[in-house]
Structures are given as structure tokens and as C-alpha cells.
Biotite code that builds the C-alpha atoms (Angstrom):
import biotite.structure as struc

atoms = struc.array([
    struc.Atom([-58.077, -145.874, 23.630], chain_id="A", res_id=1, res_name="MET", atom_name="CA", element="C"),
    struc.Atom([-57.620, -142.777, 21.409], chain_id="A", res_id=2, res_name="LEU", atom_name="CA", element="C"),
    struc.Atom([-54.902, -144.425, 19.333], chain_id="A", res_id=3, res_name="ALA", atom_name="CA", element="C"),
    struc.Atom([-56.942, -147.602, 18.856], chain_id="A", res_id=4, res_name="GLU", atom_name="CA", element="C"),
    struc.Atom([-59.936, -145.830, 17.317], chain_id="A", res_id=5, res_name="THR", atom_name="CA", element="C"),
    struc.Atom([-58.625, -142.981, 15.133], chain_id="A", res_id=6, res_name="PRO", atom_name="CA", element="C"),
    struc.Atom([-61.342, -140.665, 13.919], chain_id="A", res_id=7, res_name="GLY", atom_name="CA", element="C"),
    struc.Atom([-64.047, -142.365, 15.953], chain_id="A", res_id=8, res_name="GLU", atom_name="CA", element="C"),
    struc.Atom([-63.630, -140.905, 19.441], chain_id="A", res_id=9, res_name="ILE", atom_name="CA", element="C"),
    struc.Atom([-64.077, -137.313, 20.490], chain_id="A", res_id=10, res_name="GLY", atom_name="CA", element="C"),
    struc.Atom([-65.911, -134.315, 19.170], chain_id="A", res_id=11, res_name="THR", atom_name="CA", element="C"),
    struc.Atom([-64.613, -132.506, 16.093], chain_id="A", res_id=12, res_name="VAL", atom_name="CA", element="C"),
    struc.Atom([-63.554, -129.014, 17.193], chain_id="A", res_id=13, res_name="ARG", atom_name="CA", element="C"),
    struc.Atom([-62.983, -127.205, 13.901], chain_id="A", res_id=14, res_name="SER", atom_name="CA", element="C"),
    struc.Atom([-63.862, -123.896, 15.616], chain_id="A", res_id=15, res_name="GLU", atom_name="CA", element="C"),
    struc.Atom([-60.539, -124.275, 17.453], chain_id="A", res_id=16, res_name="ILE", atom_name="CA", element="C"),
    struc.Atom([-58.408, -125.564, 14.605], chain_id="A", res_id=17, res_name="LEU", atom_name="CA", element="C"),
    struc.Atom([-58.988, -127.909, 11.701], chain_id="A", res_id=18, res_name="GLU", atom_name="CA", element="C"),
    struc.Atom([-58.362, -131.507, 12.751], chain_id="A", res_id=19, res_name="GLY", atom_name="CA", element="C"),
    struc.Atom([-58.612, -130.901, 16.498], chain_id="A", res_id=20, res_name="VAL", atom_name="CA", element="C"),
    struc.Atom([-60.936, -133.093, 18.554], chain_id="A", res_id=21, res_name="ARG", atom_name="CA", element="C"),
    struc.Atom([-61.902, -133.077, 22.231], chain_id="A", res_id=22, res_name="SER", atom_name="CA", element="C"),
    struc.Atom([-62.715, -135.931, 24.559], chain_id="A", res_id=23, res_name="PHE", atom_name="CA", element="C"),
    struc.Atom([-64.026, -135.619, 28.124], chain_id="A", res_id=24, res_name="PRO", atom_name="CA", element="C"),
    struc.Atom([-62.115, -137.492, 30.811], chain_id="A", res_id=25, res_name="ALA", atom_name="CA", element="C"),
    struc.Atom([-63.704, -135.939, 33.914], chain_id="A", res_id=26, res_name="PRO", atom_name="CA", element="C"),
    struc.Atom([-62.613, -133.737, 35.475], chain_id="A", res_id=27, res_name="PRO", atom_name="CA", element="C"),
    struc.Atom([-60.478, -133.031, 32.391], chain_id="A", res_id=28, res_name="TYR", atom_name="CA", element="C"),
    struc.Atom([-61.026, -132.447, 28.685], chain_id="A", res_id=29, res_name="VAL", atom_name="CA", element="C"),
    struc.Atom([-58.382, -133.723, 26.261], chain_id="A", res_id=30, res_name="LEU", atom_name="CA", element="C"),
    struc.Atom([-57.716, -131.780, 23.062], chain_id="A", res_id=31, res_name="PHE", atom_name="CA", element="C"),
    struc.Atom([-55.928, -133.830, 20.430], chain_id="A", res_id=32, res_name="PHE", atom_name="CA", element="C"),
    struc.Atom([-55.506, -134.572, 16.748], chain_id="A", res_id=33, res_name="ARG", atom_name="CA", element="C"),
    struc.Atom([-54.573, -137.566, 14.654], chain_id="A", res_id=34, res_name="TYR", atom_name="CA", element="C"),
    struc.Atom([-51.495, -137.194, 12.462], chain_id="A", res_id=35, res_name="SER", atom_name="CA", element="C"),
    struc.Atom([-49.644, -139.861, 10.508], chain_id="A", res_id=36, res_name="ASN", atom_name="CA", element="C"),
    struc.Atom([-51.276, -142.641, 12.504], chain_id="A", res_id=37, res_name="GLY", atom_name="CA", element="C"),
    struc.Atom([-50.380, -141.085, 15.851], chain_id="A", res_id=38, res_name="GLU", atom_name="CA", element="C"),
    struc.Atom([-52.375, -139.223, 18.479], chain_id="A", res_id=39, res_name="VAL", atom_name="CA", element="C"),
    struc.Atom([-50.971, -135.792, 19.256], chain_id="A", res_id=40, res_name="GLN", atom_name="CA", element="C"),
    struc.Atom([-52.340, -134.434, 22.520], chain_id="A", res_id=41, res_name="VAL", atom_name="CA", element="C"),
    struc.Atom([-52.417, -130.661, 22.201], chain_id="A", res_id=42, res_name="ALA", atom_name="CA", element="C"),
    struc.Atom([-53.726, -129.759, 25.640], chain_id="A", res_id=43, res_name="ARG", atom_name="CA", element="C"),
    struc.Atom([-55.338, -131.229, 28.734], chain_id="A", res_id=44, res_name="VAL", atom_name="CA", element="C"),
    struc.Atom([-57.586, -128.757, 30.542], chain_id="A", res_id=45, res_name="LEU", atom_name="CA", element="C"),
    struc.Atom([-59.605, -129.051, 33.706], chain_id="A", res_id=46, res_name="HIS", atom_name="CA", element="C"),
    struc.Atom([-63.285, -128.939, 32.755], chain_id="A", res_id=47, res_name="GLU", atom_name="CA", element="C"),
    struc.Atom([-63.639, -125.612, 34.576], chain_id="A", res_id=48, res_name="ARG", atom_name="CA", element="C"),
    struc.Atom([-60.834, -123.888, 32.664], chain_id="A", res_id=49, res_name="GLN", atom_name="CA", element="C"),
    struc.Atom([-61.650, -121.340, 29.994], chain_id="A", res_id=50, res_name="ASP", atom_name="CA", element="C"),
    struc.Atom([-61.110, -123.088, 26.651], chain_id="A", res_id=51, res_name="VAL", atom_name="CA", element="C"),
    struc.Atom([-60.997, -119.788, 24.776], chain_id="A", res_id=52, res_name="ARG", atom_name="CA", element="C"),
    struc.Atom([-58.140, -118.453, 26.865], chain_id="A", res_id=53, res_name="ARG", atom_name="CA", element="C"),
    struc.Atom([-56.019, -121.601, 26.910], chain_id="A", res_id=54, res_name="HIS", atom_name="CA", element="C"),
    struc.Atom([-56.342, -122.571, 23.268], chain_id="A", res_id=55, res_name="LEU", atom_name="CA", element="C"),
    struc.Atom([-55.623, -119.215, 21.664], chain_id="A", res_id=56, res_name="GLY", atom_name="CA", element="C"),
    struc.Atom([-59.024, -118.160, 20.354], chain_id="A", res_id=57, res_name="PHE", atom_name="CA", element="C"),
    struc.Atom([-57.779, -114.584, 20.127], chain_id="A", res_id=58, res_name="LEU", atom_name="CA", element="C"),
    struc.Atom([-54.747, -115.450, 17.988], chain_id="A", res_id=59, res_name="THR", atom_name="CA", element="C"),
    struc.Atom([-54.698, -113.099, 15.023], chain_id="A", res_id=60, res_name="GLY", atom_name="CA", element="C"),
    struc.Atom([-57.606, -111.002, 16.305], chain_id="A", res_id=61, res_name="ARG", atom_name="CA", element="C"),
    struc.Atom([-55.412, -108.090, 17.297], chain_id="A", res_id=62, res_name="PHE", atom_name="CA", element="C"),
    struc.Atom([-51.842, -106.863, 17.328], chain_id="A", res_id=63, res_name="GLU", atom_name="CA", element="C"),
    struc.Atom([-50.053, -105.452, 20.321], chain_id="A", res_id=64, res_name="VAL", atom_name="CA", element="C"),
    struc.Atom([-49.964, -101.704, 19.656], chain_id="A", res_id=65, res_name="PRO", atom_name="CA", element="C"),
    struc.Atom([-46.753, -99.681, 19.726], chain_id="A", res_id=66, res_name="ASP", atom_name="CA", element="C"),
    struc.Atom([-48.098, -98.132, 22.906], chain_id="A", res_id=67, res_name="ASN", atom_name="CA", element="C"),
    struc.Atom([-48.543, -101.281, 24.990], chain_id="A", res_id=68, res_name="PHE", atom_name="CA", element="C"),
    struc.Atom([-50.541, -99.305, 27.576], chain_id="A", res_id=69, res_name="ASP", atom_name="CA", element="C"),
    struc.Atom([-53.177, -98.240, 25.047], chain_id="A", res_id=70, res_name="ALA", atom_name="CA", element="C"),
    struc.Atom([-56.701, -99.544, 25.823], chain_id="A", res_id=71, res_name="PRO", atom_name="CA", element="C"),
    struc.Atom([-57.828, -102.729, 24.063], chain_id="A", res_id=72, res_name="LEU", atom_name="CA", element="C"),
    struc.Atom([-60.792, -102.581, 21.666], chain_id="A", res_id=73, res_name="PRO", atom_name="CA", element="C"),
    struc.Atom([-64.076, -103.289, 23.473], chain_id="A", res_id=74, res_name="GLU", atom_name="CA", element="C"),
    struc.Atom([-64.734, -106.623, 21.715], chain_id="A", res_id=75, res_name="ASP", atom_name="CA", element="C"),
    struc.Atom([-61.252, -107.936, 22.549], chain_id="A", res_id=76, res_name="VAL", atom_name="CA", element="C"),
    struc.Atom([-61.544, -106.734, 26.137], chain_id="A", res_id=77, res_name="LEU", atom_name="CA", element="C"),
    struc.Atom([-64.898, -108.516, 26.453], chain_id="A", res_id=78, res_name="ALA", atom_name="CA", element="C"),
    struc.Atom([-63.296, -111.766, 25.230], chain_id="A", res_id=79, res_name="ASP", atom_name="CA", element="C"),
    struc.Atom([-60.534, -111.496, 27.828], chain_id="A", res_id=80, res_name="PHE", atom_name="CA", element="C"),
    struc.Atom([-63.040, -110.798, 30.580], chain_id="A", res_id=81, res_name="GLU", atom_name="CA", element="C"),
    struc.Atom([-65.281, -113.727, 29.658], chain_id="A", res_id=82, res_name="GLY", atom_name="CA", element="C"),
    struc.Atom([-67.925, -111.678, 27.879], chain_id="A", res_id=83, res_name="GLY", atom_name="CA", element="C"),
    struc.Atom([-67.886, -113.817, 24.754], chain_id="A", res_id=84, res_name="ALA", atom_name="CA", element="C"),
    struc.Atom([-69.857, -117.026, 24.531], chain_id="A", res_id=85, res_name="ASP", atom_name="CA", element="C"),
    struc.Atom([-67.758, -120.035, 25.429], chain_id="A", res_id=86, res_name="GLU", atom_name="CA", element="C"),
    struc.Atom([-67.878, -122.912, 22.929], chain_id="A", res_id=87, res_name="PRO", atom_name="CA", element="C"),
    struc.Atom([-69.247, -126.258, 23.997], chain_id="A", res_id=88, res_name="ASP", atom_name="CA", element="C"),
    struc.Atom([-66.713, -128.614, 25.463], chain_id="A", res_id=89, res_name="ARG", atom_name="CA", element="C"),
])
């Protein structure tokens, strides 16, 4: 179905990454993109899984310090603990 209707199915998810779309297939959500006439499925998550955690929303937000045991900044810690708003699925 996804391959037969490129660009017509799913919700554009540019907050994740440019070109990524999502499509609900309860109890799952498919994350995919179209490339060179093909569908590339990036991830399949259960609808209850944390999208932010599994799709790398924190990529580039911080670097692992030389002292790995050093406390994380409060905003990053809040994201890990679910304190940030979760995007719509």
C-alpha cells in the first residue's frame, strides 16, 4: 500500500527528519521515507513506545563528557525521563 501511493499516505514528520513520514497500523506506527521510487521503512514502533527515545530526538543535543559519571544538564535529563512533550504520532 505504501509503495503504491508514494507521497500520499502517512503524516509528514519533518520534526524527526526531513522526508520521514509516519503511518498508523495499530497497534504499531510505521516510520518510513520514499527514496528513488522505493519505500524505506526506518522503524516500526508499538504505539505505546516513546518516539523521542527510539528515533534519536536527542542526537546532537549533547556530547558525552570526559567524565562519563558527570550529571546531565537538567533539560537533557528531563527529556530522558519523559519530561519533554512527546510529538503527535
